[in-house]
C-alpha positions in Angstrom: 95.5 -109.4 -138.6 96.9 -110.9 -141.8 99.1 -114.0 -141.5 102.7 -113.2 -142.4 104.5 -116.3 -141.2 105.6 -117.5 -144.6 106.6 -116.0 -147.9 103.4 -114.8 -149.7 103.6 -117.2 -152.6 99.9 -117.0 -153.5 99.6 -113.3 -153.6 102.9 -113.0 -155.3 101.3 -115.2 -158.0 98.4 -112.8 -158.1 100.7 -110.0 -158.7 102.3 -112.0 -161.5 98.9 -112.5 -163.1 97.7 -109.0 -162.8 100.9 -107.2 -163.5 102.9 -109.6 -165.7 101.7 -112.6 -167.7 98.1 -111.7 -167.0 98.5 -108.0 -167.0 102.0 -107.5 -168.3 105.0 -106.1 -166.4 106.9 -108.1 -169.0 109.4 -105.6 -170.4 112.6 -104.6 -168.7 112.3 -101.3 -166.9 112.6 -98.4 -169.3 114.5 -95.3 -168.2 112.4 -92.1 -167.7 114.4 -90.3 -170.4 113.8 -93.2 -172.8 110.1 -93.1 -172.1 110.0 -89.3 -172.5 111.6 -89.6 -175.9 109.2 -92.4 -177.0 106.4 -91.1 -179.2 104.1 -92.7 -181.7 106.2 -91.2 -184.5 109.2 -93.2 -183.5 107.5 -96.3 -182.3 107.4 -99.4 -184.5 104.0 -100.9 -184.2 101.2 -102.5 -186.2 97.5 -102.5 -185.5 95.3 -105.5 -186.4 91.7 -106.4 -186.1 90.7 -109.3 -183.9 91.1 -111.8 -186.7 94.5 -110.5 -187.9 93.5 -108.1 -190.6 95.8 -105.1 -190.8 94.3 -101.9 -189.5 95.5 -98.5 -188.3 95.5 -96.4 -185.2 93.0 -94.2 -186.9 90.6 -97.1 -187.0 90.7 -97.3 -183.2 90.2 -93.6 -183.0 87.2 -93.7 -185.3 85.7 -96.5 -183.1 85.7 -94.2 -180.1 82.5 -92.5 -181.3 80.6 -95.8 -181.2 81.4 -97.0 -177.7 81.0 -96.0 -174.0 84.3 -97.5 -172.8 87.6 -98.3 -174.5 89.7 -100.8 -172.4 93.4 -100.6 -173.1 95.1 -103.8 -172.0 98.8 -102.9 -171.6 102.1 -104.5 -171.0 103.1 -102.5 -168.0 106.4 -100.6 -168.2 106.7 -100.8 -172.0 107.5 -97.3 -173.3 106.1 -97.6 -176.8 102.8 -99.0 -175.6 102.5 -96.1 -173.1 103.2 -93.7 -175.9 100.4 -95.2 -177.9 98.1 -95.0 -174.9 99.0 -91.3 -174.5 97.9 -90.7 -178.0 94.6 -92.5 -177.7 93.8 -90.6 -174.5 94.5 -87.3 -176.3 92.2 -88.4 -179.1 89.5 -89.3 -176.7 89.8 -85.8 -175.2 89.4 -84.3 -178.6 86.0 -85.9 -179.2 82.8 -83.9 -178.5 82.0 -86.1 -175.5 83.2 -85.7 -171.9 86.2 -88.1 -171.6 87.3 -89.7 -168.3 90.5 -91.6 -167.6 90.1 -94.8 -165.5 93.2 -96.4 -164.0 93.9 -99.8 -162.5 97.0 -98.1 -161.0 95.1 -96.2 -158.3 92.8 -97.7 -155.6 89.3 -96.4 -155.0 90.0 -95.1 -151.5 92.5 -92.6 -152.8 89.9 -91.0 -155.1 89.5 -87.9 -152.8 93.3 -87.4 -152.9 93.3 -87.7 -156.7 90.4 -85.2 -157.0 92.3 -82.7 -154.8 95.3 -83.0 -157.1 93.3 -82.6 -160.3 91.5 -79.5 -158.9 94.9 -77.9 -158.0 94.1 -78.0 -154.3 97.2 -80.0 -153.3 100.6 -80.2 -154.8 102.0 -83.1 -156.8 104.3 -83.9 -153.9 101.4 -84.2 -151.5 99.5 -86.2 -154.1 102.2 -88.7 -154.6 102.8 -89.1 -150.8 99.1 -89.7 -150.1 97.9 -91.7 -153.1 100.1 -94.8 -153.0 101.1 -94.7 -156.7 102.9 -97.5 -158.5 106.7 -97.0 -158.4 106.5 -96.5 -162.2 103.9 -93.7 -162.0 106.1 -90.8 -163.0 107.5 -92.7 -165.9 104.4 -94.4 -167.2 101.2 -92.6 -166.1 102.1 -89.1 -165.0 101.6 -87.6 -168.4 98.2 -89.2 -168.7 97.0 -87.8 -165.4 98.4 -84.3 -166.1 96.8 -84.3 -169.5 93.5 -85.0 -167.8 94.2 -82.3 -165.3 94.9 -79.8 -168.0 91.6 -80.6 -169.7 89.6 -80.7 -166.5 88.8 -84.3 -167.2 88.0 -86.7 -164.4 90.4 -89.5 -163.5 88.9 -92.6 -161.8 90.9 -94.5 -159.2 89.4 -97.8 -160.3 91.0 -100.6 -158.4 90.1 -102.3 -155.1 92.4 -101.4 -152.2 95.1 -104.0 -152.0 94.6 -104.6 -148.3 91.2 -106.1 -149.0 92.4 -108.0 -152.1 95.1 -109.4 -149.8 92.4 -110.7 -147.4 90.6 -112.5 -150.2 93.8 -114.0 -151.6 94.6 -115.2 -148.1 91.2 -116.4 -146.9 88.7 -116.4 -149.8 85.9 -114.1 -150.7 83.8 -115.0 -147.7 86.2 -112.9 -145.6 84.5 -109.8 -146.9 81.4 -110.8 -145.0 83.1 -109.2 -142.0 84.2 -106.1 -143.9 83.9 -102.9 -141.8 80.8 -101.0 -143.1 82.9 -97.9 -144.0 84.9 -100.1 -146.5 82.0 -101.1 -148.6 82.3 -97.9 -150.7 85.8 -99.0 -151.9 84.8 -102.3 -153.4 82.3 -103.7 -155.9 78.9 -104.6 -154.4 78.8 -108.1 -153.0 78.4 -110.7 -154.0 80.7 -109.7 -156.8 80.6 -111.9 -160.0 82.0 -115.4 -160.2 84.6 -115.9 -163.0 83.3 -117.2 -166.2 84.5 -120.6 -167.3 86.6 -118.9 -170.1 88.3 -116.6 -167.6 88.8 -119.4 -165.1 90.4 -121.5 -167.9 92.8 -118.7 -169.0 93.7 -118.0 -165.4 94.5 -121.7 -164.6 96.4 -122.1 -167.8 98.5 -119.0 -167.0 99.1 -120.2 -163.5 100.3 -123.5 -164.7 103.1 -122.0 -166.7 103.5 -118.4 -165.4 104.6 -118.7 -161.8 108.1 -119.6 -162.6 108.8 -116.9 -165.1 111.3 -114.1 -164.7 108.9 -111.2 -164.9 108.2 -109.0 -162.0 105.3 -106.7 -160.9 106.1 -103.0 -160.4 107.1 -102.4 -156.8 104.6 -100.1 -155.2 104.1 -98.6 -151.8 101.8 -101.4 -150.7 104.3 -104.2 -151.2 104.6 -104.6 -147.4 101.0 -105.5 -147.1 101.1 -108.7 -149.1 99.7 -111.5 -147.0 101.2 -114.7 -145.9 99.7 -117.9 -147.3 99.7 -121.6 -147.1 102.7 -122.7 -149.2 101.2 -126.1 -149.8 98.1 -124.6 -151.5 100.3 -122.2 -153.4 102.5 -124.9 -154.9 99.7 -127.3 -155.8 98.9 -127.8 -159.5 96.1 -125.6 -161.0 92.6 -126.8 -160.0 93.7 -128.5 -156.8 93.3 -127.1 -153.3 91.9 -123.8 -152.1 94.9 -121.6 -152.7 94.2 -121.1 -156.4 90.5 -120.6 -155.7 91.3 -117.8 -153.3 93.7 -116.4 -155.9 91.1 -116.3 -158.6 88.6 -114.8 -156.1 91.1 -112.0 -155.5 91.7 -111.5 -159.2 87.9 -111.2 -159.7 87.7 -108.6 -156.9 90.1 -106.5 -158.9 88.1 -107.0 -162.1 84.7 -106.4 -160.5 85.8 -103.3 -158.7 87.3 -101.8 -161.8 84.2 -102.6 -163.8 81.9 -101.1 -161.1 84.0 -97.9 -161.0 83.5 -97.5 -164.7 79.8 -98.3 -164.4 79.3 -95.8 -161.6 80.8 -93.1 -163.8 78.6 -93.9 -166.7 75.5 -93.9 -164.5 76.5 -90.4 -163.4 77.4 -89.2 -166.9 75.8 -91.5 -169.5 77.2 -89.7 -172.5 80.8 -90.0 -171.2 83.7 -91.8 -173.0 85.7 -93.7 -170.5 89.3 -94.8 -171.3 90.4 -97.5 -168.9 94.0 -98.6 -168.6 94.8 -102.0 -167.1 97.0 -105.0 -167.5 96.1 -106.9 -170.6 94.9 -110.1 -169.0 92.1 -108.3 -167.4 90.5 -107.5 -170.8 91.8 -110.3 -173.1 89.0 -112.1 -175.0 86.5 -109.8 -173.4 86.7 -111.7 -170.1 87.5 -110.4 -166.6 86.7 -106.7 -166.5 84.5 -106.5 -169.6 82.4 -109.4 -168.3 82.0 -107.7 -165.0 81.1 -104.4 -166.6 78.2 -106.2 -168.4 77.1 -107.5 -165.0 77.0 -104.0 -163.5 75.8 -102.1 -166.5 74.2 -104.3 -169.1 74.3 -102.9 -172.6 77.6 -100.9 -172.1 79.3 -100.5 -175.5 82.9 -101.7 -175.1 86.0 -101.6 -177.2 89.0 -103.7 -176.1 92.5 -103.0 -177.4 95.1 -105.6 -176.5 98.7 -104.6 -176.6 101.7 -106.9 -176.9 105.5 -106.4 -177.4 106.9 -108.8 -179.9 110.1 -109.2 -182.0 108.3 -108.6 -185.3 105.1 -106.4 -185.1 104.5 -107.1 -188.8 103.8 -110.7 -188.0 100.4 -111.6 -186.5 100.6 -114.9 -184.7 97.1 -116.3 -185.0 97.6 -118.8 -182.2 98.7 -116.1 -179.8 96.7 -113.0 -180.8 93.5 -114.0 -182.5 90.5 -112.7 -180.6 92.6 -111.2 -177.8 91.0 -107.8 -178.4 88.7 -106.0 -180.8 92.0 -104.5 -181.9 95.4 -106.0 -181.3 98.4 -103.6 -181.3 101.8 -105.1 -181.6 105.0 -103.1 -180.8 108.6 -104.0 -180.9 110.0 -105.6 -177.7 
């Protein structure tokens, strides 16, 4: 039984990391009608290479032929970015390789439900009731999934079930040693990778300045499952106490499980092209999910695309954006 005696500050911070500053629910909520009207044609954006040279969306599309996986690190809830992702997914489907859509936004244990929807066996209403979608699903991800459905393309529910991530955030990765045997299939094999020093450093730097921001994670149907935690640990500076270690362990469980989901699909279908959507922190500087993917499937050819919403997309801030992705796509805020 998870402890719920106090406000879950540690896991709230994990949500901040995965879905805001580290993943990106940074934009104000966009209305569904505004999102529907947002297309690449009316989106102000600029594509750059990792070192700030100007590029084009066509350069990203051309690169799809040279990789196994393209990881799209988004700002959750930002309509122009979702429109660009829709376009890249459609381009992936137009290649001569079997494309698969992989989503952080669904957890692995709902894969059977997702498959039933894709095959037409269940209605959208039953799918939404049973799959625990993010509250922003209809606005931000419905079109991607239905495009996959129309093309008979697989959609991978890539993420670790939050109930297990909660346990790790609350008690550390060792708590998974007592995981019920049936639950093993929903997580990356254990022991899952430790964070690299680069990922740890970025995580701690974000935590030191990100926990007091005004950004919010998208409310989803599992909000009630967030665990209680020791408020002393949660408020200690980065690098002190066990709270942040547990938090990083939980973050890594997400990354490792998403990477393992992708690796599993590529083992089943080696010639596939996987398009993976996730919060941008998970892929920035090729740490997090890309590192875990190398662990589970060495030699996987990866392309990272880092999205950001800025006041002036025509200005590449070298301090902020250099090396964040193989391509960096800036859109208007």
